[in-house]
N, C-alpha and C positions, 0 to 999 in steps of 0.2 A: 833434733831436740827430742828427748823422751817425752812421750805423751803424758806420762804420769807426773814426773817431777821436773821436766825440762832441764836436766843437767847432763851434759856430755863434755868430756875432755877431748879436745881435738888438736892435732899437730898443725903447725904453721910453717912459714918461710919456704915457699916453693921457688924453683928456678925454671926458666923456660925450657931448659934441656930435658926436664922431666916429662914434658908433654910430647912423647914420641909415638904414643899408641902402639908400643911394642907389647908382644904377648909375654905373659909371665905365668908361673904356676900358681893356681889358686885352689883352695880347699873348701868344700861345702861345709857349712856349719861354723867355719872359722873366718873365712873371708867373704862369704856370701851365703844367702839362703835361696833355696829353690821354692817357688810358689807351689802350693798344693794343687792349684788349678791354673794352668797357663792361660794368659789373656791374649786376645787377638791384637795385632798391631794396627795403627791408624792408617799406615800407607803400605798396602800389599807390595811385596817384592823388596822392601827395605828393612834393614835391621833397625829396631827402635830403641832409643834410650829416653826414659822419662825421668825428670827430676821432680820429685814431690818436695815442695818447699813451702816456706811462709816468710813473707817480708818481715814479720814480727820476730822471727827466729834468729837469735844472735849467731848460731852455728851455721845457719844458711848464709848469713852475711859473711862469716869467716871463709866459707867455701867459695863464695862467688868469684873473688879475684883469681882463684886457681881454675875454677870451672869455665870461666869465659874463654881463655885461650885454648883450653882443652876442647871445647865445643867447636871453636873456629878451625881446629886442626882435624876434626873428624872427617873421614872419607865420605865421598858422595853417596855411598850405598847405606849410610847411617842417617836416620831421621831422629833429630833431637827435639823434644818438646817438654814443656813444664806444666805441672798441675799444682795449683795453690791449695794448701790444706788449712783448715780451721778446726781446732779442737773445742773452741768456745766462742760464744757470740761476739766477744770483743775483737776476734780475729777475722770475722766475716767481711768487714769493710776492706781488708787487705786483699781478700779473694776478689771482691768486686773491682777494686782498683786495677788488679792485674788484668782481668778480663776486659775492662773498659779500655785500658791502654792498648790491649791487643786488638780490640775492635776498631780503634782509631788508627791502627797501623803505626803506632809510635812506641811499641813495647820494647823493641831492641835498644832504642836510644834512651828511654826513660828508666828502664829496669834497674840499672846500677844507681841511678839518682834516687830511686825510692829507698834502696838499702842505705844510701848515704844519709838521706833525710831522717830515717828512723833510727839508725845506729850511731851516726856521728853527730848529727844536729839535734838528736833526741826529740824529734817531732812525733807525736802520737797521731798517726794517720788513721784513726779509728772512728772518725766522725766527719760529717759533710763539711763543716766549717774548716777543719784542718786540711782536708783534701782540697778544698777550693783554694785556700791560701797557698798550698803547695803547688797547685796547678799554675797559679798566677806567677809564682816565683820562678818556675822553670819554663814559662812561655807556652803552656798548654791551654787551649781554650777551655775555661772552667765550665762554661755552659754546656759545651759538647761533652765534656767529661762527665758532668753530672747526669746528662741524659743517657749516656752510655752505661752508667752504673744502675740505671733503673729499668723497669719493664719486665715483661714475661720472658724474653730471651735471656736476661741475666739470671732469672730464677732457674731456668733450665740448665744454664751453665754451672751454677752453684750446686744444683742437685746432682748433676753428672760428676762434678769434681768430688763431691762427698761420697757418692757411690763408688767411684774409682778408688778412693782411699780405702774403702772397705773391701772391695773386690781384690785389690792388690795387697791386702793385709798390711797396710801401712800403720805402724805404731810409733814412728818417730820420723822427724825430718832434720836434715836433708836425707832423702833416700833416693838412690838411683836404681831403676828397674830396667834391665836389659832384655829386649825382645819379648816382653810379657811373661818372662819365665824366671829370671834371676834377679835377686835384689841384694844390693850392698849399700854401705853407708860409712861415713867416717868413724862412727861409733863401732861398727862391726869390724872394719878393716884396720882400725887403730890409727886413723889419721886421714886428712884430706887427700894428700897425694897418694897415699896407699889405696884409698877408695877409688880414685880415678884409674890407678894401675889395674885394680881388680876389674873395673868396668871395661877397660881395654881388653883384658883377657877374656871376659865374658862375651864381648863383641866378636872376638876371633872364634870363640867356641860356637857362637850362633851362626857365624859365617860358614863354618865347616859342616854344620848340621842342616844347612839349606838344601 
C-alpha cells in the first residue's frame, strides 16, 4: 500500500503451480529496485527475504494467500521473516500485536487469523479492548497477550521496526526485500504472483553472488 494515498491495484487468482521458485529474467527499475545501501542479513550464511507488511493493509491481505505457500516452498538456505510497518499512530497496535504473538510462539498459527479478522470480519484491532476480544475468540490467553504487548522490550521492537522501514527505504507495503539489497512489490512488479516470481529471481541472483 502506498504510504501517501494507500492505493495500489494488484493481480489475484494464483495457482499452486506458480510457486516453483524458478528463475526468471528481471529488470532493475522495472521489476525491482536496488537499495542504495545494502543491509546485513539476520542469519549469516543464509539468503534473507523480508516482508514489510501491515495487518491493516488490504493489499497485504490480498498477497497473504499467495505468500504463505511460497514461503513454505522456500529452500533451506533462505531465511524468511516479517517486519510490521506503521505509517500512523492508529497502525501501531497492529505492530504490537504481531510482535506479541511472535513472543508467545503462536504467530504462525494466528497470523492468517488476524488478517481474516481485520479484512473479512471487519474488526478494528487498534485498541486494547478489541484485541482482548479477538484473543478470547481465537483461544489465545488475553492476559498473556496483553502483557506481551507492553513493556520496554516491545518499545525496543517497535523502534527497531520503524528504523528498519527507514533503513530499507520502505515507502509502501507489501514490500519484499531480498538479501538486504533488492526490493520488489506487487505494485512494482504489476501483481502478486509477478512479485513472487521476481523475488525468486533475486534469490537466485543472491545465491550466485555468495
